[in-house]
Each structure stands twice: as C-alpha cells, then as structure tokens.
N, C-alpha and C positions, 0 to 999 in steps of 0.2 A: 579383923575385917572391920569390923566393926563400929571402931575408930574413924574408917574412912566412911562407910553409912552414915554414922551419926554427922560429919560433919555437914556431907548432901542435905540430908534434912536439918540441920538445924543452918543451911546458908536459905534452904527456900523457908522457910518458918522465923527468918531475921525481917526478910523484905521478901514477899512473893515475887512484886513488880520487878524488884533487882535481878531474882534470880530469873525472871525471864529474858530482860531485856539485854543480862550475863551471858544467856543462851541464846541469845540471837546469835550476840557480838562475838561469843569463839565460835560459831559455824561458820558467818562469814569471813573469820577471818582467818577460818583455817582451808577454807573453801579458796579465798587467793591466796595464799604461801603455798596450797598445790597448785592454782595454774604457774602459781612462776617458778615452784621448784618443776616440775614438766615443762616448762619453755624457755628455762634460762637462756638457753645457745641463741634463742630465738624471742624475748621475751615479749607478752602480752597485755602490754600495760592498760590497755582498752577494757581487756576481761578482770586484770586484780584488781587493778585500782580500786572501781569501784565496789566491789568485794570489801576491800580495808579501809573503803568512805564509808559503810552501812556500819561495820564492825564498831570506828570509830563514834558513830552517832549514839548507836545504842550502847556502846562501852562508854560513853556520857553520862546518860540518861541512867544507866544502871549503877555508877558510881557517884550519882547522888544521889540516888536512892538509900545508897548502902552509906554518906554519911564519909567515901571515901576520899579526902584531899588526894593525897598524892597520887593516886589511880586517876581522879578527875584531870588531875593537871597532866599528868603526861599522857593520858588519853585525848584530852584537850590539844593536846599539841601534835600530837598525831591527825588530828584531826583538820588540823591548819595544813599540813602536809601534803596529808590525802584533799584537800579543797583546792589546793594549788598544782598537784599533779590532775586532777579530773581538767580543771579550766585551762592549763597548757593542755592536755590531750583531746577535748572536744571543742574549744573556744579559739 
C-alpha cells in the first residue's frame, strides 16, 4: 500500500501542473465512458463526445508537461478524432 501512496505522491511532486491536468482528463473521460456505457443501446454522442474532447485536451497538456512523448501522440490522435466527431455532431 505504501508503494501505491508513494506513486501518487511522486506523480504530484514531479509536476503539479501535469498532475491536475491529468486528473481533469481522467475524470472527464470516465464520465464520458460512463455515459456511453449506460446509453449503449441508444448512444448519446452529444453528451459523451464533449467529455472525451475535454479529456483529450487536458490530457495533451498533461502529457506535454510530463514530457511523455507517446502519451502525447496517442492523446493527440484521440483529440483529432473527437474534434471530427464534435464537428460532425454539431455543425
């Protein structure tokens, strides 16, 4: 249990800015995922895609501050896909 606690402490101390952006990212994507899960028979993309988009934007910032190159690339890909989805949904 101490190792888990130390992991979180180290993550916070390494980059406080990245830590909070990653927290917002995780919460946003979890909310979007929960909406998708509970509406899977009649998906509410108008609700879950914006949550995914916010999660990817904040994830990009967190990955940048964390200097995590592959996470930045993957999250940027999801940002592009979610931006296209938002555009197709609302424009």
